[in-house]
Structures are given as structure tokens and as C-alpha cells.
Legacy VTK file of the C-alpha trace (Angstrom):
# vtk DataFile Version 3.0
C-alpha trace
ASCII
DATASET POLYDATA
POINTS 640 float
-13.701 -35.392 -86.910
-15.293 -36.094 -90.266
-15.667 -33.316 -92.821
-19.333 -34.189 -93.295
-20.192 -32.865 -89.841
-18.626 -29.494 -90.680
-20.437 -29.378 -94.024
-23.767 -30.279 -92.392
-23.118 -27.528 -89.841
-22.594 -25.025 -92.664
-25.863 -26.114 -94.298
-27.663 -25.756 -90.977
-26.153 -22.289 -90.483
-27.368 -21.155 -93.905
-30.843 -22.613 -93.372
-31.196 -21.099 -89.912
-29.965 -17.741 -91.198
-32.823 -17.726 -93.704
-35.499 -19.238 -91.456
-36.591 -16.507 -89.042
-36.249 -13.604 -91.530
-38.472 -15.441 -94.000
-41.070 -16.333 -91.355
-41.079 -12.793 -89.973
-41.581 -11.188 -93.377
-44.350 -13.675 -94.215
-46.193 -12.863 -90.992
-45.588 -16.291 -89.428
-44.596 -16.862 -85.833
-40.949 -17.816 -86.181
-39.209 -17.501 -82.771
-36.536 -20.037 -83.741
-33.693 -17.520 -83.398
-35.036 -15.053 -80.885
-33.337 -16.208 -77.710
-30.416 -17.984 -76.079
-31.833 -21.514 -76.205
-31.699 -21.670 -80.048
-34.823 -23.794 -80.732
-33.843 -24.257 -84.384
-30.575 -25.899 -83.339
-32.296 -28.184 -80.835
-34.936 -29.249 -83.345
-32.261 -29.848 -85.997
-30.416 -32.145 -83.575
-33.725 -33.855 -82.746
-34.422 -34.466 -86.447
-30.969 -35.959 -87.055
-31.344 -38.277 -84.062
-34.780 -39.436 -85.209
-33.399 -40.217 -88.654
-30.415 -42.079 -87.202
-32.792 -44.094 -85.042
-34.545 -45.235 -88.222
-31.479 -46.086 -90.313
-27.721 -46.354 -89.719
-26.912 -44.296 -92.817
-27.919 -41.128 -90.891
-25.890 -41.994 -87.802
-23.228 -39.550 -86.638
-20.773 -39.801 -83.774
-21.385 -37.708 -80.661
-18.629 -35.122 -81.405
-20.065 -34.682 -84.909
-23.577 -34.187 -83.597
-22.416 -31.633 -81.069
-20.312 -29.722 -83.613
-23.413 -29.423 -85.798
-25.410 -28.259 -82.790
-22.779 -25.661 -81.836
-22.694 -24.260 -85.377
-26.503 -24.210 -85.562
-26.879 -22.485 -82.192
-24.221 -19.907 -83.147
-26.053 -19.303 -86.421
-29.210 -18.571 -84.419
-27.805 -15.394 -82.859
-27.755 -12.849 -85.689
-30.758 -13.488 -88.000
-33.516 -11.907 -85.922
-33.598 -10.583 -82.348
-29.835 -10.875 -81.939
-29.115 -8.224 -84.569
-30.713 -8.285 -88.027
-34.347 -7.697 -87.038
-33.280 -4.397 -85.487
-30.436 -3.383 -87.788
-32.198 -3.794 -91.160
-35.182 -1.578 -90.141
-32.828 1.047 -88.717
-30.361 1.182 -91.596
-33.306 1.853 -93.927
-36.205 3.011 -91.750
-34.722 6.227 -90.428
-34.586 7.575 -93.980
-37.956 6.171 -95.043
-39.942 7.444 -92.053
-38.149 10.795 -91.769
-40.428 13.835 -92.166
-40.113 17.559 -91.685
-42.213 17.184 -88.541
-40.076 14.601 -86.751
-36.799 16.288 -87.849
-34.932 12.972 -88.151
-33.034 14.257 -91.166
-31.691 17.247 -89.281
-30.905 15.599 -85.951
-29.985 12.028 -86.931
-29.408 11.301 -90.616
-27.176 14.307 -91.322
-25.006 13.393 -88.311
-24.930 9.624 -88.837
-21.880 7.813 -90.173
-22.671 7.260 -93.905
-21.892 3.529 -93.905
-24.570 2.961 -91.246
-27.335 3.997 -93.659
-28.597 2.934 -97.077
-27.940 6.103 -99.042
-30.022 5.430 -102.174
-33.457 6.926 -101.470
-35.169 4.906 -104.193
-33.679 1.709 -102.796
-35.130 2.611 -99.396
-38.531 3.450 -100.873
-38.769 0.196 -102.834
-37.670 -1.806 -99.777
-40.779 -0.703 -97.890
-43.245 -0.402 -100.758
-42.067 -3.146 -103.105
-40.314 -3.023 -106.453
-42.125 -1.570 -109.470
-42.796 -4.055 -112.320
-39.655 -5.065 -114.167
-37.227 -3.586 -111.631
-34.471 -5.677 -110.059
-33.406 -5.793 -106.427
-30.803 -3.029 -105.828
-28.351 -5.183 -103.883
-25.556 -2.730 -104.656
-27.215 -0.108 -102.424
-26.851 -2.481 -99.477
-23.328 -3.765 -100.091
-21.513 -0.908 -98.336
-23.536 -0.822 -95.078
-23.951 -4.601 -94.834
-20.291 -5.282 -95.624
-19.006 -2.640 -93.222
-21.268 -3.803 -90.408
-20.208 -7.430 -90.972
-16.671 -6.333 -90.110
-18.045 -4.598 -86.989
-19.936 -7.775 -86.022
-16.859 -9.975 -86.506
-14.711 -7.743 -84.298
-17.271 -7.859 -81.488
-17.783 -11.593 -82.009
-14.043 -12.189 -81.673
-13.968 -10.047 -78.529
-16.825 -12.142 -77.106
-15.092 -15.422 -77.969
-11.807 -14.298 -76.387
-13.566 -13.263 -73.170
-15.319 -16.626 -72.906
-12.059 -18.498 -73.448
-10.545 -16.518 -70.567
-13.472 -17.320 -68.232
-14.089 -20.931 -69.336
-11.879 -22.698 -66.818
-13.086 -20.549 -63.924
-16.768 -21.144 -64.638
-16.693 -24.756 -65.797
-13.863 -26.408 -63.863
-13.602 -24.295 -60.707
-17.128 -23.053 -60.069
-18.761 -25.992 -61.891
-21.736 -24.099 -63.309
-24.375 -26.495 -64.647
-25.243 -24.568 -67.845
-28.925 -25.628 -67.855
-29.451 -24.723 -71.525
-26.963 -27.438 -72.506
-28.635 -30.240 -70.548
-31.244 -31.116 -73.188
-28.861 -31.364 -76.196
-26.295 -33.273 -74.135
-28.926 -35.725 -72.887
-30.266 -36.156 -76.422
-26.955 -37.471 -77.750
-26.314 -39.986 -74.966
-26.660 -43.598 -76.104
-26.164 -46.907 -74.289
-24.951 -50.346 -75.318
-24.313 -49.381 -78.943
-27.958 -48.474 -79.550
-28.764 -45.970 -82.282
-31.674 -44.685 -80.187
-30.679 -42.138 -77.497
-31.431 -43.261 -73.956
-33.627 -40.190 -73.418
-35.888 -41.272 -76.283
-36.565 -44.571 -74.518
-37.876 -42.831 -71.412
-41.673 -42.953 -71.035
-41.842 -39.852 -68.846
-40.035 -37.888 -71.556
-42.570 -38.827 -74.216
-45.475 -38.290 -71.825
-44.440 -34.681 -71.227
-43.614 -34.203 -74.917
-47.103 -35.408 -75.863
-48.864 -33.330 -73.213
-47.136 -30.121 -74.352
-47.630 -30.827 -78.052
-51.296 -31.847 -77.728
-52.051 -28.861 -75.482
-50.825 -26.487 -78.179
-52.467 -28.479 -80.969
-55.869 -28.413 -79.263
-55.609 -24.664 -78.764
-54.488 -24.128 -82.357
-57.435 -26.093 -83.755
-59.842 -24.269 -81.464
-58.389 -20.840 -82.233
-58.239 -21.477 -85.992
-61.867 -22.642 -86.124
-63.622 -20.551 -83.458
-61.250 -17.679 -82.730
-60.795 -18.660 -79.063
-58.432 -21.124 -77.415
-59.839 -24.292 -75.842
-57.552 -24.403 -72.791
-56.634 -21.006 -71.367
-53.965 -21.296 -68.681
-53.543 -17.600 -68.052
-54.452 -15.095 -65.403
-53.100 -12.039 -63.683
-52.737 -10.384 -60.308
-53.734 -6.729 -60.032
-52.559 -4.825 -56.962
-52.441 -1.267 -55.629
-55.356 0.059 -57.631
-54.023 -1.346 -60.899
-50.565 0.126 -60.308
-49.150 -3.422 -60.421
-50.216 -6.164 -62.817
-48.439 -9.511 -62.697
-49.016 -12.164 -65.351
-49.925 -15.707 -64.288
-49.017 -17.963 -67.191
-47.371 -21.371 -66.759
-45.057 -21.307 -69.809
-44.240 -24.977 -70.240
-40.643 -24.713 -71.508
-39.809 -22.249 -68.723
-41.106 -24.732 -66.149
-38.862 -27.303 -67.814
-35.731 -25.146 -67.669
-36.386 -23.730 -64.184
-36.831 -27.252 -62.807
-33.192 -28.007 -63.688
-31.619 -25.190 -61.647
-30.999 -24.999 -57.869
-34.005 -23.804 -55.898
-32.054 -20.885 -54.426
-31.557 -19.602 -57.974
-35.186 -20.038 -59.048
-36.301 -18.441 -55.771
-34.047 -15.492 -56.565
-35.675 -15.015 -59.979
-39.342 -14.977 -58.989
-38.943 -13.390 -55.550
-36.962 -10.385 -56.762
-39.444 -9.898 -59.594
-42.284 -9.726 -57.043
-40.318 -7.317 -54.838
-39.451 -5.065 -57.768
-43.098 -5.100 -58.852
-44.198 -4.021 -55.389
-41.603 -1.240 -55.402
-42.816 -0.067 -58.802
-46.405 -0.132 -57.543
-45.528 1.905 -54.448
-43.625 4.471 -56.501
-46.444 4.697 -59.041
-49.163 4.992 -56.388
-47.290 7.706 -54.529
-46.413 9.602 -57.710
-42.676 9.214 -57.174
-40.546 9.189 -60.315
-37.045 10.217 -61.229
-36.578 13.347 -63.339
-36.077 12.711 -67.025
-37.314 9.806 -69.102
-36.767 6.070 -68.830
-35.143 4.343 -71.796
-36.691 1.649 -73.951
-35.890 -2.039 -73.272
-35.061 -1.257 -69.624
-36.948 -1.639 -66.333
-40.479 -0.367 -65.861
-39.206 2.860 -64.282
-35.959 4.799 -64.289
-35.478 3.890 -60.617
-35.593 0.132 -61.211
-33.580 0.501 -64.423
-30.606 1.903 -62.547
-31.041 -0.298 -59.492
-30.583 -3.198 -61.896
-27.719 -1.297 -63.508
-25.902 -0.960 -60.197
-26.434 -4.650 -59.481
-25.023 -5.630 -62.891
-21.932 -3.488 -62.303
-21.275 -5.253 -59.001
-21.885 -8.674 -60.584
-19.303 -7.994 -63.309
-16.738 -6.784 -60.759
-17.307 -9.880 -58.603
-16.955 -12.183 -61.622
-13.576 -10.660 -62.445
-12.495 -10.711 -58.792
-13.386 -14.373 -58.333
-11.489 -15.259 -61.508
-8.491 -13.063 -60.660
-6.069 -15.948 -60.039
-7.029 -17.706 -63.248
-6.950 -14.451 -65.232
-3.482 -13.773 -63.812
-2.409 -17.197 -65.106
-3.855 -16.337 -68.519
-1.808 -13.126 -68.646
1.344 -14.895 -67.452
0.937 -17.543 -70.140
0.252 -14.881 -72.752
3.288 -12.713 -72.018
5.849 -15.068 -70.419
4.914 -18.431 -71.922
4.943 -20.047 -68.463
5.180 -23.790 -69.132
3.400 -24.717 -65.899
0.184 -23.122 -67.161
-1.593 -25.426 -69.606
-3.862 -23.939 -72.266
-3.741 -26.870 -74.688
-7.389 -27.687 -74.084
-8.667 -24.191 -74.828
-10.285 -23.202 -78.119
-7.754 -20.346 -78.385
-4.395 -20.101 -76.676
-4.302 -17.709 -73.742
-1.923 -15.493 -75.712
-4.393 -15.251 -78.575
-7.311 -14.686 -76.185
-5.607 -11.965 -74.126
-4.140 -10.043 -77.043
-7.240 -10.664 -79.161
-9.518 -9.295 -76.430
-7.387 -6.160 -76.034
-7.102 -5.510 -79.773
-10.777 -6.172 -80.515
-11.841 -3.984 -77.560
-9.688 -1.203 -78.996
-11.170 -1.917 -82.416
-14.703 -1.457 -81.066
-13.668 1.863 -79.519
-12.234 2.965 -82.876
-15.442 1.989 -84.646
-17.506 4.153 -82.292
-15.074 7.023 -82.692
-15.505 6.748 -86.460
-19.280 6.735 -85.956
-19.008 10.149 -84.274
-18.613 9.386 -80.574
-15.743 11.124 -78.699
-12.834 8.901 -77.611
-13.608 8.871 -73.878
-17.304 8.174 -74.299
-16.488 5.503 -76.922
-14.241 3.738 -74.428
-16.791 4.009 -71.625
-19.627 2.823 -73.868
-17.733 -0.356 -74.782
-16.863 -0.743 -71.093
-20.598 -0.696 -70.261
-21.210 -3.112 -73.138
-18.765 -5.580 -71.609
-20.329 -5.146 -68.173
-23.766 -5.985 -69.539
-22.760 -8.802 -71.881
-20.455 -10.489 -69.351
-23.102 -10.208 -66.634
-25.889 -11.498 -68.868
-23.716 -14.353 -70.104
-22.998 -15.427 -66.544
-26.680 -15.167 -65.642
-27.764 -17.254 -68.634
-25.044 -19.874 -68.078
-26.013 -20.198 -64.416
-29.768 -19.631 -64.547
-30.577 -21.277 -67.876
-33.399 -18.969 -68.936
-34.111 -19.023 -72.694
-33.929 -15.222 -72.586
-32.513 -12.793 -70.060
-32.326 -9.058 -70.538
-30.463 -6.406 -68.589
-32.602 -3.894 -66.730
-30.097 -1.223 -67.734
-28.784 -1.341 -71.313
-25.389 0.066 -72.414
-27.006 3.129 -74.088
-28.898 3.856 -70.861
-25.726 3.587 -68.771
-23.714 5.827 -71.079
-26.415 8.439 -71.682
-27.340 8.919 -68.020
-24.131 8.304 -66.086
-21.687 10.295 -68.220
-21.447 14.105 -67.920
-23.415 15.809 -70.738
-20.333 17.535 -72.103
-18.623 14.183 -72.589
-21.094 13.090 -75.255
-21.521 15.371 -78.273
-24.702 15.463 -80.424
-22.910 13.228 -82.916
-22.012 10.959 -80.033
-25.671 10.575 -79.043
-26.496 9.686 -82.654
-23.758 7.058 -82.733
-24.873 5.754 -79.339
-28.514 5.507 -80.379
-27.647 3.572 -83.533
-26.060 0.868 -81.344
-29.562 -0.120 -80.197
-29.482 -2.656 -83.035
-27.236 -4.916 -80.976
-26.907 -3.340 -77.526
-30.540 -2.442 -76.772
-33.038 -5.298 -76.885
-30.463 -7.967 -75.960
-32.172 -11.361 -76.209
-29.249 -13.442 -77.443
-25.526 -12.953 -78.009
-22.384 -14.530 -79.443
-20.791 -14.326 -75.996
-23.469 -16.423 -74.298
-23.634 -18.904 -77.176
-19.852 -19.315 -77.077
-19.998 -19.877 -73.331
-22.445 -22.718 -73.850
-20.425 -24.072 -76.770
-17.339 -24.320 -74.562
-19.366 -26.255 -71.999
-20.524 -28.658 -74.714
-16.899 -28.955 -75.848
-16.154 -30.536 -72.470
-18.294 -33.492 -73.549
-17.601 -33.442 -77.280
-13.804 -33.033 -77.388
-13.991 -31.395 -80.803
-10.566 -30.344 -82.149
-10.180 -26.736 -81.114
-9.329 -25.404 -84.563
-12.412 -27.051 -86.030
-14.543 -25.648 -83.201
-13.266 -22.096 -83.743
-13.651 -22.384 -87.522
-17.172 -23.744 -87.065
-18.237 -20.841 -84.839
-16.796 -18.166 -87.136
-18.205 -19.856 -90.259
-21.661 -20.022 -88.692
-21.535 -16.302 -87.837
-20.577 -15.229 -91.357
-22.891 -17.628 -93.182
-25.946 -16.845 -91.054
-25.294 -13.089 -91.414
-25.089 -13.289 -95.219
-28.068 -15.661 -95.496
-30.256 -13.510 -93.252
-29.296 -10.307 -95.069
-30.128 -11.882 -98.428
-33.560 -13.076 -97.279
-34.490 -9.768 -95.633
-33.466 -7.738 -98.662
-34.781 -9.970 -101.455
-38.077 -10.816 -99.730
-38.821 -7.253 -98.634
-38.284 -5.887 -102.146
-40.569 -8.572 -103.516
-43.493 -7.836 -101.210
-42.778 -4.468 -99.577
-41.783 -4.525 -95.920
-44.846 -2.433 -95.014
-47.091 -5.281 -96.174
-46.093 -7.742 -93.451
-49.096 -9.264 -91.701
-49.753 -8.004 -88.177
-51.658 -11.110 -87.031
-50.374 -14.107 -85.145
-46.791 -14.436 -84.007
-45.644 -12.378 -86.957
-46.502 -9.202 -85.070
-42.780 -8.645 -84.499
-42.335 -7.956 -88.215
-44.676 -4.950 -88.343
-43.204 -3.668 -85.075
-39.730 -3.503 -86.583
-40.570 -2.664 -90.195
-43.487 -0.383 -89.364
-41.109 2.239 -88.019
-41.313 1.442 -84.306
-37.652 0.531 -83.983
-36.654 3.715 -85.795
-38.862 5.708 -83.416
-37.232 4.053 -80.390
-33.853 5.251 -81.601
-35.077 8.747 -82.467
-36.725 9.029 -79.027
-33.376 8.175 -77.499
-31.308 10.597 -79.590
-33.318 13.765 -80.185
-34.337 14.635 -76.581
-30.710 14.380 -75.485
-29.653 16.839 -78.189
-32.513 19.313 -77.730
-32.693 19.044 -73.918
-29.237 18.167 -72.539
-28.971 16.114 -69.376
-29.195 18.152 -66.192
-27.297 17.582 -62.979
-30.560 16.568 -61.293
-31.190 13.789 -63.821
-27.676 12.396 -63.617
-27.409 12.551 -59.807
-30.740 10.756 -59.364
-29.482 7.903 -61.589
-26.280 7.690 -59.599
-28.280 7.430 -56.375
-30.328 4.460 -57.590
-27.286 2.873 -59.220
-25.654 3.073 -55.803
-28.727 1.555 -54.132
-28.687 -1.359 -56.543
-24.949 -1.830 -56.055
-25.258 -1.851 -52.245
-28.165 -4.312 -52.237
-26.337 -6.602 -54.681
-23.180 -6.464 -52.562
-25.124 -7.408 -49.435
-26.831 -10.297 -51.248
-23.489 -11.612 -52.532
-21.994 -11.343 -49.036
-24.889 -13.212 -47.423
-24.859 -15.934 -50.068
-21.084 -16.391 -49.796
-20.763 -16.390 -46.012
-23.875 -18.096 -44.635
-24.932 -21.593 -45.712
-28.400 -21.049 -44.265
-29.112 -18.020 -46.471
-31.730 -19.309 -48.967
-31.738 -16.606 -51.670
-29.195 -16.441 -54.465
-28.150 -13.016 -55.734
-28.159 -13.879 -59.455
-31.772 -12.846 -60.132
-31.480 -9.303 -58.795
-29.877 -7.599 -61.869
-32.606 -8.858 -64.243
-35.594 -9.085 -61.900
-37.747 -6.503 -63.678
-36.625 -7.239 -67.217
-39.258 -8.134 -69.803
-38.678 -11.920 -69.822
-39.147 -12.130 -66.052
-42.400 -10.186 -66.336
-43.730 -12.981 -68.556
-42.058 -15.990 -66.958
-41.894 -15.384 -63.222
-44.971 -17.505 -62.477
-43.646 -20.490 -64.441
-40.383 -20.207 -62.493
-42.364 -20.078 -59.255
-44.246 -23.246 -60.231
-40.999 -25.060 -61.067
-39.509 -23.935 -57.748
-42.586 -25.190 -55.905
-42.798 -28.526 -57.749
-39.096 -29.226 -57.284
-39.377 -28.430 -53.574
-42.247 -30.875 -53.108
-40.462 -33.631 -55.032
-37.205 -33.190 -53.115
-39.001 -33.101 -49.775
-41.128 -36.203 -50.258
-39.165 -38.163 -52.877
-35.566 -37.114 -52.437
-32.863 -36.738 -55.052
-33.495 -40.178 -56.511
-37.059 -39.273 -57.477
-35.869 -35.876 -58.699
-33.285 -37.456 -61.019
-35.916 -39.815 -62.414
-38.295 -36.902 -63.019
-35.841 -34.785 -65.059
-36.740 -36.448 -68.424
-40.349 -35.330 -67.949
-39.309 -31.684 -67.819
-36.931 -32.101 -70.749
-39.934 -33.464 -72.643
-41.862 -30.251 -71.926
-39.051 -28.248 -73.548
-38.710 -30.408 -76.653
-42.493 -30.659 -77.013
-42.705 -26.872 -77.071
-39.940 -26.606 -79.687
-41.545 -29.277 -81.860
-44.795 -27.373 -81.672
-43.046 -24.240 -82.973
-42.249 -26.195 -86.128
-45.710 -27.682 -86.463
-47.387 -24.338 -85.794
-45.612 -22.758 -88.740
-46.342 -25.763 -90.951
-50.065 -25.639 -90.114
-50.257 -21.869 -90.571
-48.567 -22.201 -93.962
-50.702 -25.138 -95.148
-54.025 -23.676 -94.027
-53.149 -20.027 -94.726
-53.572 -19.082 -91.070
-51.710 -16.823 -88.686
-52.632 -18.456 -85.385
-50.119 -18.268 -82.562
-50.737 -20.351 -79.429
-47.161 -21.379 -78.524
-45.425 -20.912 -75.200
LINES 1 641
640 0 1 2 3 4 5 6 7 8 9 10 11 12 13 14 15 16 17 18 19 20 21 22 23 24 25 26 27 28 29 30 31 32 33 34 35 36 37 38 39 40 41 42 43 44 45 46 47 48 49 50 51 52 53 54 55 56 57 58 59 60 61 62 63 64 65 66 67 68 69 70 71 72 73 74 75 76 77 78 79 80 81 82 83 84 85 86 87 88 89 90 91 92 93 94 95 96 97 98 99 100 101 102 103 104 105 106 107 108 109 110 111 112 113 114 115 116 117 118 119 120 121 122 123 124 125 126 127 128 129 130 131 132 133 134 135 136 137 138 139 140 141 142 143 144 145 146 147 148 149 150 151 152 153 154 155 156 157 158 159 160 161 162 163 164 165 166 167 168 169 170 171 172 173 174 175 176 177 178 179 180 181 182 183 184 185 186 187 188 189 190 191 192 193 194 195 196 197 198 199 200 201 202 203 204 205 206 207 208 209 210 211 212 213 214 215 216 217 218 219 220 221 222 223 224 225 226 227 228 229 230 231 232 233 234 235 236 237 238 239 240 241 242 243 244 245 246 247 248 249 250 251 252 253 254 255 256 257 258 259 260 261 262 263 264 265 266 267 268 269 270 271 272 273 274 275 276 277 278 279 280 281 282 283 284 285 286 287 288 289 290 291 292 293 294 295 296 297 298 299 300 301 302 303 304 305 306 307 308 309 310 311 312 313 314 315 316 317 318 319 320 321 322 323 324 325 326 327 328 329 330 331 332 333 334 335 336 337 338 339 340 341 342 343 344 345 346 347 348 349 350 351 352 353 354 355 356 357 358 359 360 361 362 363 364 365 366 367 368 369 370 371 372 373 374 375 376 377 378 379 380 381 382 383 384 385 386 387 388 389 390 391 392 393 394 395 396 397 398 399 400 401 402 403 404 405 406 407 408 409 410 411 412 413 414 415 416 417 418 419 420 421 422 423 424 425 426 427 428 429 430 431 432 433 434 435 436 437 438 439 440 441 442 443 444 445 446 447 448 449 450 451 452 453 454 455 456 457 458 459 460 461 462 463 464 465 466 467 468 469 470 471 472 473 474 475 476 477 478 479 480 481 482 483 484 485 486 487 488 489 490 491 492 493 494 495 496 497 498 499 500 501 502 503 504 505 506 507 508 509 510 511 512 513 514 515 516 517 518 519 520 521 522 523 524 525 526 527 528 529 530 531 532 533 534 535 536 537 538 539 540 541 542 543 544 545 546 547 548 549 550 551 552 553 554 555 556 557 558 559 560 561 562 563 564 565 566 567 568 569 570 571 572 573 574 575 576 577 578 579 580 581 582 583 584 585 586 587 588 589 590 591 592 593 594 595 596 597 598 599 600 601 602 603 604 605 606 607 608 609 610 611 612 613 614 615 616 617 618 619 620 621 622 623 624 625 626 627 628 629 630 631 632 633 634 635 636 637 638 639
């Protein structure tokens, strides 16, 4: 493995760490680091391959290309929706937006662990309003919270990596998951007969779909930029039960591309359970039925569906561990007895390192939460719920291949509503609420990215020490780069001055105080109005319903070959991504069914490049959209 690949990966990690924060603060659309599919990494690989097709000087070997891709995709996790876009507004925004009326100072700030807040009030003020003339950026005010939280991030990242090492063999070699998100990058690096041009780039169907997607967006951008309306509007909606249910009808092109690659039983599971959950929500809304207490942010559309999904995710995690029990037993035997018959030479970490590392880092996370103000038992249970959600989501993403998948029930929702009120102190609720930065709006994660990286490793055969060093380096470099851009750019312009138009609307949402309000709305009601028995019991009932339904679905899928519906879509069926993407998944399911019925698997295999072209065309448009908006001083967002 040449050193240049590692160095290029580091450069990519730094660039990606700066990319989305800069675009967000400038009011541009970004979206390169929002989700699991890591568009920035895919486009970077695409650019390298185009250059190598033009001249041999840019050519890299397949393991080098894939190491760069792994480092770039890992670097895509933290800069925006994976952590920083939530953490930076919280670490500063709670102080800035605190007033005597909202009582944030009394209920949250005074109870919060000091290193989770920027303490210098002037530094906070200038962050949102901009520096006065002649003043310099007060980086020193941010060193303590950003440095401390980097340690927190690294501990959880190491825990995530260890867990994926322990499950790698079970998922890849025994269950043979297809990891749909890895298909495009792996196909892009395949070359034949010594050609510098990848075989995929010679496929006419690939370029046809690429062109159709790109030109569709370009036409709409030109029309929207010049007239204010898009030329081709492929959207609609279904309204049922006297407007109690509204379902979006939008054929997101990259989602069609990804959903076409997965088994039809899986895609059927995704869109069908979304429809069923929507009907349930409509019936409950029309009849006036609702659970006592409030529903939490970033969860299902009602408390009932939130905890039905929560029960399903609990069962999924238990089943994943149960199915891997023999392999996990081997991992523990190798770790503590050194059994020579168990081979871990091909793993990124030895089983001893993975087992002990997982236990120590889990304990480290519990200690962090205890230091933040959460009692020991609730700290342990919170991290337990975190592992349930992250392991379940990682499995769903690795099997389903959606660019984004969110849990219907987040770890804060589990812990706040399923634990007895006396088990969580007021300080504990504050500590729990502040974990929304990474455990609330979960749209990407180190665990899922590592899972995909280990699948790519099967093809790349990268030396395991280099792979581990590349992943850790990408995490640290992207974290530092993103923090620097957020802090320096915000002080230069004032975070309150971010444009609200176009795809940059996420910036004002976070930096306008909305994220801080989400956290305060989680914390303060639980302190002022403690959980009642009625609230907790009702959540347990619907958690049980979700668990029973999930168990039945898993039983039917495992025992009967004729059963057509996979269980994997049930825990996320009413999550936000499915609300937007269900129709595209339905279209992919329908198209694939028609092609398999009338053309067979041969025609299906030949059609795959077309759908990969839809994905890469969408990603390439993301780049062009930002370039056009920058060149023409626009904020027009027409992407998928």
C-alpha cells in the first residue's frame, strides 16, 4: 500500500470536514455529509477515476482507491448532520438564546457539565452576531469544550468500530448481506483487460441514466433561477381521512437507484409498513386517540408509533445478537483463551482488542454520562439504549441500503419514558437532553460507516493497521477541520446571518435557536412535570405491541419461504426519511418486479448500471448545483 493513498485520504478528510460547514454557513445546499451514503466520498472517487482515465499519472491501484474512499466516507460522518451541525449550536446556543422567560439558565445551564458549554459570554455573543471591528476570533473559549468532546467522540467511535469488528464475519461471510451502499463505489473501481477506464464508465445505460438525472435537475435549476418555478415537477401527495394522513409522492431518483438493488421483499417491507403506519396514525388522529404526555422530537409522528418502532428495534437488536451467538462466543474464546483454532488474522482488530475495547469504551461512555450529571444506573441504561439503536440502524442500513435511516424511537426517548422517574434526576435529564447532538437526529454514524468499510475491505485487502489508522485519522481530521470552519466562519459573518433560502435552510434551523429549543423542550417539562405512571405504562404497552409484531414478522420470515414481507422495514417505517422516500421505493419495487417477471435475472443484471447512473447523476448534480449557486449568486435548490 503506497503512502500516497494515505496522504490523499488525509487531504480528502480535511476537505470534506470543511465542505458542509462552509456551505451551510454560506446558505448553500451542501448535503454532502448529511447521510450514510457519503456523496462527497463517492464524487471524490469519481473525480479520481475520471482523471486516471485521461492520464496514467493519476492512476491508483484498487486498494489505494478504496482506502481513499473509506477515509473520505468516514470523514463525512461528523461535519454536519452526524454531530457538528447539532453540537456547535447547542454548546453555544443555549447560553445565547437563554432569557428570563424561558428559564434555560435556571433549569439547564446551571445544571449542565461546564465542559459542554462555551463559558465566555462575549465569545457566544460574537459567534452569533459577528466580531466587532479589529477583534480576533476567540478560539481559546472553544478549546475546552471542543477538546473534551473530541475525547468523548473518540471513545464512542472506538466502541462502534469494536462492535462492527465483532459482527463483521457474521454479517458478511455467514449471512452474506449485500451492503447496497457499497455497490456503486465497488463497481466504479472495477477495470478489465488493463484498461484505465472502469468498465462501468463504458456502459451506455449508465451514462444514459446519469445524463437524464443531471439534465432533469439542470432544467429545473435554470427554470427556477429565471422564473421562480421549476420546469418539471414530479411531485404529488395523497390526502386521506379528512387530511389526517398526507403521503408524499415524489420519485427521488437516487432512492429509486438504491432501492432497485435490494431484494423485493425488503423494499416491499419499507413502503408497505410506512403505508400501514400512516393509516394507523390517521385512524388515531381521526378518533382523537393519543397517549398521555408528549411525543419527542426526531421520533415517529405520534407517541404510539414512536414506541411501537422502539419495541421493534429492541427485538431486532436481540435477534441480531442471538443469530451471532456462536460467532460472538468464538470471539470471546479467542479474546480470553487465545484458542488457536479461531482465526482473527483477517480482522481489522484482533478479537481480544475488539472484545476488551468494546467493554472498556462502553464503560467509558457510562463514566462520561455520570460526569455529565446522570446517575450511574440511568447512565448505563442510556448507553444500552444507544447501542440498541445504533446496532439496529447499522444493520438496517447495511441490509436495506437507504442513504438515510432514522430510528422511530431515539435513545433519549427510550430512557426518558421507559425508566422510572426517580431513576433520572433533574441533572440527569439535562445530561440526557444534551446528548441530542449525536443520539437524536441520527442520520449517519461511525458504526454504519465502519460496517460498510469492512465490507469494502473484503474487496480491497487493505492492510488492517493501515485501515484502522485511516479510519481514526479521518475522524480526528474531519472533526478539527469542521470545528475550525464553523467557528472561524461564524465569527466572521455572525451565525444569525445565514441565508434561509435554498438548501441552506438547515443552517438557520440549527443556528437560529431551533436545536436549542428542541433540547430545552425535552429537558424542562420532565423537571417541572415529572413522568407519571400513566405516561410510562402507556409507552410500555406500545413498546410491547411493537415487540410482539416484530417477533411475529421475524418468525414468519424465518420459517416460511412463501412469506413475501421482510421484517427489516418495521422499526423505521414512520421515520422521517421513509415519509419522503416511500414512493420512490415503491416505484423501484414495482419496476424491478416487472423486469424480473418479463426479462428474468439476465435482464435485471444488465439494467443495474442504469440505476447506478441515477445515483451518480444525482451526486454530480449536488456539486454542480453549489457551483452554479456560487457563480450566479443564487440559492436555488432543486436536487433529489
